[in-house]
N, CA and C atoms of all chains as a GROMACS GRO file, in nm:
protein
  654
    1ASP      N    1   7.416   9.768   8.033
    1ASP     CA    2   7.493   9.704   7.954
    1ASP      C    3   7.669   9.665   7.973
    2ALA      N    4   7.655   9.537   7.951
    2ALA     CA    5   7.818   9.507   7.950
    2ALA      C    6   7.905   9.588   7.825
    3ASP      N    7   7.993   9.626   7.849
    3ASP     CA    8   8.070   9.716   7.724
    3ASP      C    9   8.175   9.633   7.708
    4VAL      N   10   8.218   9.500   7.760
    4VAL     CA   11   8.266   9.393   7.620
    4VAL      C   12   8.176   9.257   7.666
    5THR      N   13   8.119   9.209   7.565
    5THR     CA   14   8.039   9.089   7.593
    5THR      C   15   8.116   9.043   7.511
    6GLN      N   16   8.146   8.862   7.583
    6GLN     CA   17   8.164   8.714   7.520
    6GLN      C   18   8.058   8.670   7.472
    7THR      N   19   8.091   8.578   7.367
    7THR     CA   20   7.948   8.452   7.376
    7THR      C   21   7.988   8.365   7.337
    8PRO      N   22   8.026   8.239   7.316
    8PRO     CA   23   7.916   8.204   7.456
    8PRO      C   24   7.992   8.236   7.600
    9ARG      N   25   7.867   8.193   7.717
    9ARG     CA   26   7.962   8.184   7.824
    9ARG      C   27   8.013   8.074   7.892
   10ASN      N   28   7.977   8.002   7.813
   10ASN     CA   29   8.046   7.879   7.867
   10ASN      C   30   7.996   7.731   7.682
   11ARG      N   31   8.077   7.627   7.707
   11ARG     CA   32   8.062   7.587   7.584
   11ARG      C   33   8.135   7.454   7.614
   12ILE      N   34   8.082   7.297   7.594
   12ILE     CA   35   8.213   7.228   7.549
   12ILE      C   36   8.142   7.134   7.431
   13THR      N   37   8.279   7.093   7.397
   13THR     CA   38   8.270   7.029   7.236
   13THR      C   39   8.409   6.938   7.265
   14LYS      N   40   8.361   6.857   7.141
   14LYS     CA   41   8.448   6.747   7.111
   14LYS      C   42   8.582   6.792   7.066
   15THR      N   43   8.650   6.712   7.091
   15THR     CA   44   8.810   6.687   7.012
   15THR      C   45   8.802   6.657   6.840
   16GLY      N   46   8.879   6.790   6.833
   16GLY     CA   47   8.838   6.796   6.675
   16GLY      C   48   8.781   6.849   6.653
   17LYS      N   49   8.668   6.933   6.678
   17LYS     CA   50   8.554   7.003   6.652
   17LYS      C   51   8.603   7.162   6.615
   18ARG      N   52   8.583   7.219   6.505
   18ARG     CA   53   8.568   7.397   6.509
   18ARG      C   54   8.466   7.472   6.582
   19ILE      N   55   8.567   7.550   6.690
   19ILE     CA   56   8.453   7.618   6.776
   19ILE      C   57   8.518   7.803   6.733
   20MET      N   58   8.383   7.895   6.732
   20MET     CA   59   8.417   8.031   6.784
   20MET      C   60   8.385   8.101   6.877
   21LEU      N   61   8.476   8.166   6.975
   21LEU     CA   62   8.426   8.256   7.085
   21LEU      C   63   8.451   8.387   7.008
   22GLU      N   64   8.330   8.469   7.062
   22GLU     CA   65   8.305   8.602   7.005
   22GLU      C   66   8.282   8.694   7.122
   23CYS      N   67   8.360   8.799   7.076
   23CYS     CA   68   8.372   8.931   7.180
   23CYS      C   69   8.325   9.050   7.084
   24SER      N   70   8.230   9.147   7.146
   24SER     CA   71   8.177   9.250   7.108
   24SER      C   72   8.205   9.364   7.233
   25GLN      N   73   8.258   9.460   7.177
   25GLN     CA   74   8.307   9.616   7.262
   25GLN      C   75   8.197   9.719   7.249
   26THR      N   76   8.155   9.850   7.328
   26THR     CA   77   8.120   9.915   7.307
   26THR      C   78   8.206  10.052   7.392
   27LYS      N   79   8.327   9.981   7.405
   27LYS     CA   80   8.372  10.102   7.454
   27LYS      C   81   8.430  10.195   7.336
   28GLY      N   82   8.442  10.160   7.243
   28GLY     CA   83   8.499  10.218   7.131
   28GLY      C   84   8.656  10.223   7.135
   29HIS      N   85   8.721  10.121   7.168
   29HIS     CA   86   8.848  10.119   7.191
   29HIS      C   87   8.887  10.071   7.034
   30ASP      N   88   9.008  10.075   7.026
   30ASP     CA   89   9.084   9.998   6.866
   30ASP      C   90   9.143   9.851   6.927
   31ARG      N   91   9.191   9.870   7.032
   31ARG     CA   92   9.267   9.730   7.058
   31ARG      C   93   9.181   9.675   7.165
   32MET      N   94   9.231   9.523   7.084
   32MET     CA   95   9.114   9.404   7.139
   32MET      C   96   9.227   9.284   7.213
   33TYR      N   97   9.165   9.190   7.268
   33TYR     CA   98   9.310   9.109   7.295
   33TYR      C   99   9.233   8.988   7.288
   34TRP      N  100   9.308   8.863   7.287
   34TRP     CA  101   9.228   8.727   7.349
   34TRP      C  102   9.312   8.673   7.427
   35TYR      N  103   9.299   8.635   7.598
   35TYR     CA  104   9.376   8.592   7.662
   35TYR      C  105   9.322   8.448   7.710
   36ARG      N  106   9.434   8.313   7.764
   36ARG     CA  107   9.393   8.249   7.810
   36ARG      C  108   9.386   8.235   7.992
   37GLN      N  109   9.300   8.208   8.044
   37GLN     CA  110   9.324   8.167   8.199
   37GLN      C  111   9.323   8.034   8.243
   38ASP      N  112   9.437   8.001   8.291
   38ASP     CA  113   9.470   7.842   8.394
   38ASP      C  114   9.523   7.862   8.507
   39PRO      N  115   9.463   7.742   8.591
   39PRO     CA  116   9.497   7.777   8.731
   39PRO      C  117   9.595   7.741   8.730
   40GLY      N  118   9.713   7.848   8.799
   40GLY     CA  119   9.857   7.780   8.824
   40GLY      C  120   9.938   7.919   8.691
   41LEU      N  121   9.893   7.939   8.617
   41LEU     CA  122   9.954   8.020   8.503
   41LEU      C  123   9.957   8.126   8.452
   42GLY      N  124   9.823   8.147   8.519
   42GLY     CA  125   9.733   8.311   8.530
   42GLY      C  126   9.716   8.354   8.374
   43LEU      N  127   9.686   8.458   8.337
   43LEU     CA  128   9.656   8.509   8.223
   43LEU      C  129   9.768   8.502   8.088
   44ARG      N  130   9.719   8.417   8.001
   44ARG     CA  131   9.865   8.432   7.904
   44ARG      C  132   9.780   8.477   7.729
   45LEU      N  133   9.830   8.554   7.683
   45LEU     CA  134   9.848   8.657   7.553
   45LEU      C  135   9.829   8.548   7.418
   46ILE      N  136   9.660   8.540   7.406
   46ILE     CA  137   9.681   8.458   7.252
   46ILE      C  138   9.660   8.548   7.126
   47TYR      N  139   9.603   8.641   7.101
   47TYR     CA  140   9.623   8.713   6.991
   47TYR      C  141   9.562   8.853   7.036
   48TYR      N  142   9.643   8.958   6.975
   48TYR     CA  143   9.581   9.119   7.009
   48TYR      C  144   9.600   9.151   6.858
   49SER      N  145   9.486   9.294   6.839
   49SER     CA  146   9.459   9.348   6.711
   49SER      C  147   9.498   9.474   6.790
   50PHE      N  148   9.541   9.599   6.719
   50PHE     CA  149   9.546   9.760   6.731
   50PHE      C  150   9.451   9.824   6.672
   51ASP      N  151   9.408   9.755   6.544
   51ASP     CA  152   9.290   9.820   6.459
   51ASP      C  153   9.277   9.696   6.376
   52VAL      N  154   9.139   9.733   6.297
   52VAL     CA  155   9.074   9.682   6.190
   52VAL      C  156   9.191   9.578   6.106
   53LYS      N  157   9.271   9.640   6.095
   53LYS     CA  158   9.347   9.568   5.943
   53LYS      C  159   9.519   9.515   6.026
   54ASP      N  160   9.499   9.510   6.154
   54ASP     CA  161   9.638   9.428   6.238
   54ASP      C  162   9.590   9.369   6.320
   55ILE      N  163   9.692   9.226   6.322
   55ILE     CA  164   9.661   9.148   6.368
   55ILE      C  165   9.773   9.023   6.392
   56ASN      N  166   9.781   9.023   6.531
   56ASN     CA  167   9.942   8.977   6.597
   56ASN      C  168   9.903   8.852   6.704
   57LYS      N  169  10.020   8.757   6.699
   57LYS     CA  170  10.043   8.665   6.770
   57LYS      C  171  10.086   8.684   6.869
   58GLY      N  172  10.026   8.640   6.994
   58GLY     CA  173  10.084   8.673   7.121
   58GLY      C  174  10.132   8.565   7.164
   59GLU      N  175  10.193   8.511   7.276
   59GLU     CA  176  10.290   8.394   7.320
   59GLU      C  177  10.238   8.280   7.324
   60ILE      N  178  10.139   8.218   7.302
   60ILE     CA  179  10.080   8.102   7.264
   60ILE      C  180   9.929   8.106   7.162
   61SER      N  181   9.988   8.131   7.014
   61SER     CA  182   9.850   8.155   6.962
   61SER      C  183   9.906   8.016   6.875
   62ASP      N  184   9.950   7.944   6.896
   62ASP     CA  185   9.933   7.781   6.783
   62ASP      C  186   9.795   7.728   6.835
   63GLY      N  187   9.752   7.704   6.742
   63GLY     CA  188   9.586   7.633   6.767
   63GLY      C  189   9.510   7.724   6.775
   64TYR      N  190   9.482   7.859   6.728
   64TYR     CA  191   9.437   7.947   6.730
   64TYR      C  192   9.435   8.023   6.606
   65SER      N  193   9.286   8.046   6.575
   65SER     CA  194   9.348   8.215   6.476
   65SER      C  195   9.248   8.346   6.513
   66VAL      N  196   9.217   8.408   6.472
   66VAL     CA  197   9.141   8.521   6.487
   66VAL      C  198   9.106   8.625   6.413
   67SER      N  199   8.982   8.650   6.399
   67SER     CA  200   8.884   8.764   6.326
   67SER      C  201   8.875   8.845   6.334
   68ARG      N  202   8.930   9.000   6.293
   68ARG     CA  203   8.902   9.097   6.366
   68ARG      C  204   8.769   9.181   6.251
   69GLN      N  205   8.659   9.135   6.272
   69GLN     CA  206   8.557   9.192   6.136
   69GLN      C  207   8.516   9.294   6.141
   70ALA      N  208   8.498   9.406   6.278
   70ALA     CA  209   8.449   9.516   6.288
   70ALA      C  210   8.552   9.594   6.445
   71GLN      N  211   8.568   9.728   6.420
   71GLN     CA  212   8.655   9.754   6.533
   71GLN      C  213   8.589   9.728   6.640
   72ALA      N  214   8.429   9.712   6.667
   72ALA     CA  215   8.390   9.623   6.721
   72ALA      C  216   8.367   9.479   6.772
   73LYS      N  217   8.426   9.377   6.688
   73LYS     CA  218   8.426   9.274   6.721
   73LYS      C  219   8.525   9.197   6.682
   74PHE      N  220   8.610   9.101   6.741
   74PHE     CA  221   8.714   8.982   6.778
   74PHE      C  222   8.732   8.886   6.820
   75SER      N  223   8.710   8.828   6.735
   75SER     CA  224   8.688   8.660   6.731
   75SER      C  225   8.775   8.579   6.720
   76LEU      N  226   8.754   8.474   6.811
   76LEU     CA  227   8.878   8.377   6.835
   76LEU      C  228   8.834   8.220   6.789
   77SER      N  229   8.879   8.156   6.711
   77SER     CA  230   8.881   8.036   6.659
   77SER      C  231   8.968   7.911   6.707
   78LEU      N  232   8.912   7.816   6.712
   78LEU     CA  233   8.988   7.722   6.772
   78LEU      C  234   8.977   7.568   6.634
   79GLU      N  235   9.050   7.562   6.585
   79GLU     CA  236   9.001   7.512   6.411
   79GLU      C  237   8.940   7.378   6.437
   80SER      N  238   9.081   7.296   6.510
   80SER     CA  239   9.026   7.160   6.582
   80SER      C  240   9.086   7.156   6.729
   81ALA      N  241   8.928   7.157   6.784
   81ALA     CA  242   8.983   7.166   6.963
   81ALA      C  243   9.075   7.062   7.027
   82ILE      N  244   9.121   7.030   7.098
   82ILE     CA  245   9.188   6.979   7.185
   82ILE      C  246   9.176   6.953   7.322
   83PRO      N  247   9.184   6.849   7.415
   83PRO     CA  248   9.155   6.866   7.543
   83PRO      C  249   9.274   7.009   7.645
   84ASN      N  250   9.378   7.037   7.566
   84ASN     CA  251   9.468   7.089   7.658
   84ASN      C  252   9.425   7.253   7.618
   85GLN      N  253   9.284   7.263   7.528
   85GLN     CA  254   9.259   7.431   7.523
   85GLN      C  255   9.117   7.439   7.600
   86THR      N  256   9.084   7.333   7.732
   86THR     CA  257   8.999   7.396   7.769
   86THR      C  258   9.043   7.472   7.926
   87ALA      N  259   8.979   7.593   7.928
   87ALA     CA  260   9.067   7.693   7.953
   87ALA      C  261   8.944   7.772   7.990
   88LEU      N  262   8.984   7.906   8.040
   88LEU     CA  263   8.842   8.034   8.026
   88LEU      C  264   8.941   8.119   7.984
   89TYR      N  265   8.889   8.214   7.865
   89TYR     CA  266   8.934   8.266   7.768
   89TYR      C  267   8.878   8.384   7.830
   90PHE      N  268   8.947   8.525   7.788
   90PHE     CA  269   8.897   8.656   7.825
   90PHE      C  270   8.926   8.699   7.673
   91CYS      N  271   8.820   8.804   7.637
   91CYS     CA  272   8.855   8.924   7.561
   91CYS      C  273   8.882   9.023   7.672
   92ALA      N  274   8.929   9.141   7.577
   92ALA     CA  275   8.968   9.280   7.656
   92ALA      C  276   8.997   9.361   7.542
   93THR      N  277   8.972   9.499   7.579
   93THR     CA  278   8.992   9.587   7.518
   93THR      C  279   9.085   9.706   7.582
   94SER      N  280   9.185   9.805   7.506
   94SER     CA  281   9.204   9.892   7.606
   94SER      C  282   9.239  10.025   7.555
   95ASP      N  283   9.258  10.116   7.576
   95ASP     CA  284   9.283  10.286   7.543
   95ASP      C  285   9.411  10.285   7.521
   96TYR      N  286   9.374  10.396   7.475
   96TYR     CA  287   9.581  10.468   7.436
   96TYR      C  288   9.660  10.474   7.584
   97GLN      N  289   9.578  10.498   7.697
   97GLN     CA  290   9.662  10.498   7.808
   97GLN      C  291   9.611  10.379   7.892
   98GLY      N  292   9.589  10.294   7.829
   98GLY     CA  293   9.675  10.135   7.885
   98GLY      C  294   9.534  10.071   8.028
   99GLY      N  295   9.434  10.206   7.992
   99GLY     CA  296   9.319  10.131   8.067
   99GLY      C  297   9.268  10.013   7.999
  100TYR      N  298   9.213   9.853   8.062
  100TYR     CA  299   9.235   9.774   8.041
  100TYR      C  300   9.059   9.709   8.082
  101THR      N  301   8.992   9.715   7.959
  101THR     CA  302   8.821   9.656   8.005
  101THR      C  303   8.839   9.463   7.994
  102PHE      N  304   8.792   9.417   8.052
  102PHE     CA  305   8.794   9.266   8.041
  102PHE      C  306   8.631   9.254   8.014
  103GLY      N  307   8.616   9.097   7.929
  103GLY     CA  308   8.456   9.035   7.946
  103GLY      C  309   8.443   8.964   8.039
  104SER      N  310   8.333   8.892   8.075
  104SER     CA  311   8.329   8.820   8.171
  104SER      C  312   8.399   8.651   8.189
  105GLY      N  313   8.433   8.640   8.033
  105GLY     CA  314   8.458   8.512   7.992
  105GLY      C  315   8.419   8.415   7.946
  106THR      N  316   8.469   8.338   7.880
  106THR     CA  317   8.408   8.200   7.834
  106THR      C  318   8.454   8.068   7.903
  107ARG      N  319   8.390   8.016   7.940
  107ARG     CA  320   8.434   7.894   7.970
  107ARG      C  321   8.442   7.730   7.913
  108LEU      N  322   8.530   7.726   7.829
  108LEU     CA  323   8.544   7.613   7.750
  108LEU      C  324   8.595   7.498   7.823
  109THR      N  325   8.505   7.366   7.755
  109THR     CA  326   8.554   7.214   7.790
  109THR      C  327   8.591   7.178   7.680
  110VAL      N  328   8.700   7.092   7.658
  110VAL     CA  329   8.718   7.002   7.491
  110VAL      C  330   8.710   6.875   7.554
  111VAL      N  331   8.614   6.788   7.520
  111VAL     CA  332   8.624   6.648   7.568
  111VAL      C  333   8.652   6.523   7.473
  112ALA      N  334  11.408   8.951   7.904
  112ALA     CA  335  11.288   8.942   7.871
  112ALA      C  336  11.189   8.989   7.993
  113GLN      N  337  11.091   9.063   7.994
  113GLN     CA  338  10.976   9.122   8.047
  113GLN      C  339  10.899   8.998   8.144
  114ARG      N  340  10.895   8.990   8.272
  114ARG     CA  341  10.842   8.915   8.345
  114ARG      C  342  10.750   8.957   8.450
  115VAL      N  343  10.675   8.919   8.551
  115VAL     CA  344  10.626   8.934   8.617
  115VAL      C  345  10.586   8.803   8.744
  116THR      N  346  10.650   8.816   8.839
  116THR     CA  347  10.678   8.672   8.955
  116THR      C  348  10.565   8.721   9.076
  117GLN      N  349  10.470   8.662   9.084
  117GLN     CA  350  10.428   8.657   9.231
  117GLN      C  351  10.429   8.538   9.257
  118PRO      N  352  10.521   8.529   9.380
  118PRO     CA  353  10.582   8.395   9.448
  118PRO      C  354  10.463   8.308   9.494
  119GLU      N  355  10.359   8.367   9.542
  119GLU     CA  356  10.243   8.319   9.646
  119GLU      C  357  10.147   8.307   9.593
  120LYS      N  358  10.068   8.130   9.583
  120LYS     CA  359   9.976   8.110   9.488
  120LYS      C  360   9.875   8.168   9.609
  121LEU      N  361   9.845   8.093   9.701
  121LEU     CA  362   9.790   8.106   9.788
  121LEU      C  363   9.833   8.203   9.921
  122LEU      N  364   9.747   8.275   9.970
  122LEU     CA  365   9.784   8.398  10.094
  122LEU      C  366   9.642   8.350  10.190
  123SER      N  367   9.673   8.305  10.268
  123SER     CA  368   9.549   8.286  10.371
  123SER      C  369   9.587   8.382  10.505
  124VAL      N  370   9.492   8.482  10.560
  124VAL     CA  371   9.494   8.533  10.650
  124VAL      C  372   9.381   8.552  10.750
  125PHE      N  373   9.339   8.575  10.852
  125PHE     CA  374   9.248   8.596  10.943
  125PHE      C  375   9.203   8.783  10.947
  126LYS      N  376   9.041   8.787  10.912
  126LYS     CA  377   8.997   8.915  10.909
  126LYS      C  378   9.065   9.008  11.009
  127GLY      N  379   9.121   9.139  10.952
  127GLY     CA  380   9.154   9.214  11.051
  127GLY      C  381   9.328   9.230  11.052
  128ALA      N  382   9.377   9.134  10.941
  128ALA     CA  383   9.542   9.143  10.960
  128ALA      C  384   9.594   9.185  10.875
  129PRO      N  385   9.684   9.223  10.853
  129PRO     CA  386   9.749   9.283  10.752
  129PRO      C  387   9.793   9.232  10.618
  130VAL      N  388   9.795   9.266  10.516
  130VAL     CA  389   9.822   9.184  10.410
  130VAL      C  390   9.923   9.231  10.284
  131GLU      N  391   9.986   9.122  10.246
  131GLU     CA  392  10.110   9.217  10.139
  131GLU      C  393  10.108   9.100  10.037
  132LEU      N  394  10.089   9.115   9.930
  132LEU     CA  395  10.065   9.091   9.850
  132LEU      C  396  10.185   9.067   9.723
  133LYS      N  397  10.269   8.999   9.732
  133LYS     CA  398  10.420   9.020   9.672
  133LYS      C  399  10.417   9.012   9.507
  134CYS      N  400  10.485   9.110   9.440
  134CYS     CA  401  10.456   9.144   9.343
  134CYS      C  402  10.622   9.162   9.286
  135ASN      N  403  10.702   9.051   9.163
  135ASN     CA  404  10.858   9.101   9.138
  135ASN      C  405  10.817   9.105   9.001
  136TYR      N  406  10.964   9.235   8.922
  136TYR     CA  407  10.914   9.225   8.766
  136TYR      C  408  11.040   9.219   8.697
  137SER      N  409  11.048   9.169   8.585
  137SER     CA  410  11.204   9.227   8.572
  137SER      C  411  11.139   9.275   8.395
  138TYR      N  412  11.209   9.385   8.372
  138TYR     CA  413  11.176   9.525   8.248
  138TYR      C  414  11.301   9.584   8.278
  139SER      N  415  11.336   9.625   8.139
  139SER     CA  416  11.475   9.657   8.132
  139SER      C  417  11.423   9.827   8.096
  140GLY      N  418  11.320   9.886   8.075
  140GLY     CA  419  11.268  10.011   8.047
  140GLY      C  420  11.221  10.053   8.194
  141SER      N  421  11.098  10.174   8.179
  141SER     CA  422  11.061  10.235   8.278
  141SER      C  423  10.917  10.133   8.309
  142PRO      N  424  10.882  10.087   8.413
  142PRO     CA  425  10.775  10.016   8.397
  142PRO      C  426  10.628  10.039   8.409
  143GLU      N  427  10.539  10.012   8.386
  143GLU     CA  428  10.398  10.018   8.414
  143GLU      C  429  10.309   9.945   8.469
  144LEU      N  430  10.257   9.943   8.585
  144LEU     CA  431  10.259   9.814   8.637
  144LEU      C  432  10.070   9.844   8.718
  145PHE      N  433  10.002   9.745   8.723
  145PHE     CA  434   9.914   9.721   8.762
  145PHE      C  435   9.891   9.590   8.865
  146TRP      N  436   9.752   9.614   8.908
  146TRP     CA  437   9.687   9.507   9.005
  146TRP      C  438   9.534   9.508   8.965
  147TYR      N  439   9.555   9.386   8.932
  147TYR     CA  440   9.396   9.366   8.896
  147TYR      C  441   9.274   9.239   9.021
  148VAL      N  442   9.157   9.244   9.003
  148VAL     CA  443   9.157   9.135   9.124
  148VAL      C  444   9.004   9.101   9.042
  149GLN      N  445   9.007   8.954   9.061
  149GLN     CA  446   8.904   8.878   8.995
  149GLN      C  447   8.823   8.833   9.145
  150TYR      N  448   8.705   8.816   9.154
  150TYR     CA  449   8.654   8.826   9.242
  150TYR      C  450   8.576   8.635   9.159
  151SER      N  451   8.570   8.539   9.244
  151SER     CA  452   8.458   8.406   9.224
  151SER      C  453   8.433   8.410   9.071
  152ARG      N  454   8.500   8.377   8.958
  152ARG     CA  455   8.495   8.415   8.849
  152ARG      C  456   8.466   8.484   8.780
  153GLN      N  457   8.444   8.607   8.848
  153GLN     CA  458   8.433   8.730   8.722
  153GLN      C  459   8.552   8.770   8.688
  154ARG      N  460   8.483   8.904   8.557
  154ARG     CA  461   8.586   8.940   8.534
  154ARG      C  462   8.696   9.001   8.610
  155LEU      N  463   8.819   9.024   8.541
  155LEU     CA  464   8.888   9.093   8.606
  155LEU      C  465   8.887   9.216   8.639
  156GLN      N  466   8.909   9.317   8.707
  156GLN     CA  467   8.877   9.435   8.734
  156GLN      C  468   9.048   9.506   8.783
  157LEU      N  469   9.023   9.611   8.719
  157LEU     CA  470   9.146   9.689   8.760
  157LEU      C  471   9.113   9.743   8.898
  158LEU      N  472   9.198   9.697   8.978
  158LEU     CA  473   9.260   9.809   9.128
  158LEU      C  474   9.301   9.926   9.163
  159LEU      N  475   9.455   9.850   9.102
  159LEU     CA  476   9.565   9.986   9.103
  159LEU      C  477   9.670   9.967   9.006
  160ARG      N  478   9.694  10.084   8.930
  160ARG     CA  479   9.799  10.093   8.870
  160ARG      C  480   9.890  10.211   8.906
  161HIS      N  481  10.037  10.236   8.942
  161HIS     CA  482  10.107  10.258   8.997
  161HIS      C  483  10.143  10.406   8.963
  162ILE      N  484  10.124  10.462   8.846
  162ILE     CA  485  10.167  10.618   8.801
  162ILE      C  486  10.000  10.662   8.881
  163SER      N  487   9.882  10.613   8.916
  163SER     CA  488   9.778  10.670   8.952
  163SER      C  489   9.830  10.688   9.142
  164ARG      N  490   9.892  10.615   9.168
  164ARG     CA  491   9.933  10.645   9.330
  164ARG      C  492   9.837  10.672   9.410
  165GLU      N  493   9.708  10.597   9.344
  165GLU     CA  494   9.599  10.617   9.460
  165GLU      C  495   9.559  10.480   9.554
  166SER      N  496   9.449  10.515   9.622
  166SER     CA  497   9.435  10.376   9.712
  166SER      C  498   9.290  10.340   9.707
  167ILE      N  499   9.294  10.218   9.686
  167ILE     CA  500   9.134  10.166   9.652
  167ILE      C  501   9.147  10.072   9.746
  168LYS      N  502   9.021  10.067   9.776
  168LYS     CA  503   8.934   9.983   9.860
  168LYS      C  504   9.037   9.976  10.008
  169GLY      N  505   9.135  10.061  10.062
  169GLY     CA  506   9.201  10.010  10.112
  169GLY      C  507   9.342   9.950  10.083
  170PHE      N  508   9.356   9.935   9.960
  170PHE     CA  509   9.473   9.874   9.937
  170PHE      C  510   9.559   9.991   9.851
  171THR      N  511   9.729   9.947   9.882
  171THR     CA  512   9.811  10.033   9.852
  171THR      C  513   9.904   9.946   9.755
  172ALA      N  514   9.953  10.015   9.619
  172ALA     CA  515  10.090   9.942   9.613
  172ALA      C  516  10.172  10.026   9.592
  173ASP      N  517  10.322  10.056   9.632
  173ASP     CA  518  10.464  10.102   9.595
  173ASP      C  519  10.552  10.050   9.478
  174LEU      N  520  10.589  10.130   9.371
  174LEU     CA  521  10.660  10.093   9.258
  174LEU      C  522  10.828  10.082   9.376
  175ASN      N  523  10.883  10.004   9.377
  175ASN     CA  524  11.012  10.021   9.403
  175ASN      C  525  11.118   9.953   9.286
  176LYS      N  526  11.162  10.067   9.214
  176LYS     CA  527  11.231  10.047   9.164
  176LYS      C  528  11.384   9.944   9.172
  177GLY      N  529  11.433   9.978   9.262
  177GLY     CA  530  11.564   9.924   9.308
  177GLY      C  531  11.548   9.810   9.351
  178GLU      N  532  11.473   9.713   9.390
  178GLU     CA  533  11.446   9.587   9.448
  178GLU      C  534  11.310   9.554   9.320
  179THR      N  535  11.300   9.624   9.197
  179THR     CA  536  11.196   9.574   9.124
  179THR      C  537  11.052   9.491   9.182
  180SER      N  538  10.980   9.592   9.274
  180SER     CA  539  10.902   9.531   9.304
  180SER      C  540  10.780   9.635   9.318
  181PHE      N  541  10.674   9.595   9.305
  181PHE     CA  542  10.511   9.662   9.294
  181PHE      C  543  10.429   9.574   9.408
  182HIS      N  544  10.470   9.583   9.545
  182HIS     CA  545  10.356   9.473   9.645
  182HIS      C  546  10.256   9.541   9.667
  183LEU      N  547  10.131   9.485   9.708
  183LEU     CA  548  10.026   9.551   9.723
  183LEU      C  549   9.980   9.460   9.884
  184LYS      N  550   9.956   9.625   9.945
  184LYS     CA  551   9.955   9.583  10.037
  184LYS      C  552   9.783   9.689  10.124
  185LYS      N  553   9.750   9.632  10.219
  185LYS     CA  554   9.651   9.654  10.274
  185LYS      C  555   9.658   9.635  10.441
  186PRO      N  556   9.635   9.728  10.524
  186PRO     CA  557   9.657   9.703  10.646
  186PRO      C  558   9.557   9.638  10.761
  187PHE      N  559   9.443   9.632  10.690
  187PHE     CA  560   9.340   9.527  10.777
  187PHE      C  561   9.229   9.456  10.679
  188ALA      N  562   9.284   9.334  10.672
  188ALA     CA  563   9.231   9.256  10.554
  188ALA      C  564   9.032   9.234  10.584
  189GLN      N  565   8.984   9.228  10.525
  189GLN     CA  566   8.833   9.213  10.531
  189GLN      C  567   8.740   9.077  10.428
  190GLU      N  568   8.709   9.001  10.464
  190GLU     CA  569   8.612   8.900  10.434
  190GLU      C  570   8.650   8.954  10.271
  191GLU      N  571   8.523   9.018  10.272
  191GLU     CA  572   8.499   9.080  10.092
  191GLU      C  573   8.642   9.030   9.966
  192ASP      N  574   8.738   9.111  10.052
  192ASP     CA  575   8.890   9.092   9.989
  192ASP      C  576   8.944   8.986   9.941
  193SER      N  577   8.884   8.854   9.960
  193SER     CA  578   8.891   8.709   9.925
  193SER      C  579   8.881   8.731   9.784
  194ALA      N  580   8.950   8.674   9.706
  194ALA     CA  581   8.959   8.682   9.544
  194ALA      C  582   9.107   8.640   9.506
  195MET      N  583   9.146   8.643   9.334
  195MET     CA  584   9.225   8.647   9.316
  195MET      C  585   9.307   8.778   9.244
  196TYR      N  586   9.460   8.778   9.302
  196TYR     CA  587   9.524   8.904   9.252
  196TYR      C  588   9.632   8.862   9.195
  197TYR      N  589   9.597   8.965   9.039
  197TYR     CA  590   9.689   8.938   8.939
  197TYR      C  591   9.798   9.071   8.934
  198CYS      N  592   9.884   9.044   8.901
  198CYS     CA  593  10.012   9.171   8.915
  198CYS      C  594  10.072   9.169   8.764
  199ALA      N  595  10.067   9.327   8.684
  199ALA     CA  596  10.058   9.311   8.565
  199ALA      C  597  10.161   9.432   8.520
  200LEU      N  598  10.221   9.428   8.374
  200LEU     CA  599  10.314   9.456   8.354
  200LEU      C  600  10.248   9.525   8.240
  201ARG      N  601  10.260   9.639   8.198
  201ARG     CA  602  10.194   9.718   8.023
  201ARG      C  603  10.322   9.685   7.979
  202TRP      N  604  10.325   9.666   7.838
  202TRP     CA  605  10.472   9.599   7.761
  202TRP      C  606  10.456   9.625   7.618
  203VAL      N  607  10.465   9.745   7.533
  203VAL     CA  608  10.438   9.725   7.417
  203VAL      C  609  10.301   9.715   7.355
  204GLN      N  610  10.175   9.794   7.465
  204GLN     CA  611  10.065   9.824   7.445
  204GLN      C  612  10.018   9.667   7.506
  205LYS      N  613  10.048   9.608   7.613
  205LYS     CA  614  10.031   9.470   7.601
  205LYS      C  615   9.986   9.445   7.718
  206LEU      N  616   9.953   9.375   7.811
  206LEU     CA  617  10.000   9.318   7.970
  206LEU      C  618  10.041   9.164   7.946
  207VAL      N  619  10.180   9.177   8.042
  207VAL     CA  620  10.193   9.049   8.075
  207VAL      C  621  10.154   9.031   8.198
  208PHE      N  622  10.100   8.919   8.233
  208PHE     CA  623  10.066   8.886   8.342
  208PHE      C  624  10.130   8.824   8.469
  209GLY      N  625  10.121   8.821   8.577
  209GLY     CA  626  10.174   8.735   8.695
  209GLY      C  627  10.112   8.589   8.708
  210THR      N  628  10.123   8.480   8.773
  210THR     CA  629  10.035   8.387   8.738
  210THR      C  630   9.951   8.400   8.845
  211GLY      N  631   9.922   8.483   8.977
  211GLY     CA  632   9.794   8.500   9.049
  211GLY      C  633   9.845   8.483   9.214
  212THR      N  634   9.776   8.593   9.314
  212THR     CA  635   9.764   8.517   9.402
  212THR      C  636   9.628   8.499   9.472
  213ARG      N  637   9.582   8.370   9.518
  213ARG     CA  638   9.457   8.404   9.604
  213ARG      C  639   9.484   8.424   9.731
  214LEU      N  640   9.376   8.511   9.781
  214LEU     CA  641   9.410   8.571   9.880
  214LEU      C  642   9.278   8.494   9.943
  215LEU      N  643   9.258   8.478  10.100
  215LEU     CA  644   9.180   8.377  10.115
  215LEU      C  645   9.150   8.470  10.294
  216VAL      N  646   9.063   8.507  10.323
  216VAL     CA  647   9.032   8.604  10.423
  216VAL      C  648   8.924   8.527  10.525
  217SER      N  649   8.970   8.464  10.642
  217SER     CA  650   8.857   8.390  10.710
  217SER      C  651   8.837   8.515  10.821
  218PRO      N  652   8.710   8.479  10.841
  218PRO     CA  653   8.666   8.502  11.021
  218PRO      C  654   8.720   8.507  11.104
   0.00000   0.00000   0.00000
C-alpha cells in the first residue's frame, strides 16, 4: 500500500470551477506539504503544515487554500481554477530528520 | 535568499559514459542537501542526502562548501538512469528545489 496517497490521479476541470485535491498518509508524520511541478520550473511550494493546527503559505500560495483535517489528511483547494494552474501537484510528508515521502501526484488540467 | 541552481535542463550521454549533474546553492547557514530522482512521471524518490555520504545506484555527491556545489556523479551511466534529477536544499524544515536536469542515457 502506498504510504502517501493522492486523489484524484488525473482531473480535467473548467475555468472558474472549484476543485479539491486530497492527500492522505500512513507514515505518521506531522509535517505535510503541497508542491506544484511545472516543466522548466521544478517544484515550488504552495502550502505546508507542521501539525494539525499549523498552516503556512509557501512561495506560490495565491489562488490556493488548504485544510489539515487530521494528522493524516491535507487537502489543497483551488477556489476558482484558471488555466495557468494546470500542473502536476505533489503532496509530501516529512519526519523530523527531513526525510521526505512524496505521493504519486495529481495531474490537473484547467480548460 | 536560499536558492538552488541546476544549470543544465538536459544532459544527454551514451551508456557507459561518466555523468555529472551540476547543482549550486546559495545559503548563508550550514546546508543540508539532497538529490531526488523522478522516473517517467512517477513520484519523486530520495536518491542521496549529503549527511549520509552513501552511494546509491552508483551515484555519489560531495558537498563543496567553497564552491557551494553538490554535484551528482556516476562513473558509468546506464540506460535505466534516464530520469529527471532534482537537487534540493532543506531550509526551515522545507525543501527548496532546483529546476531539475533531465538525464538521457542512450544505448
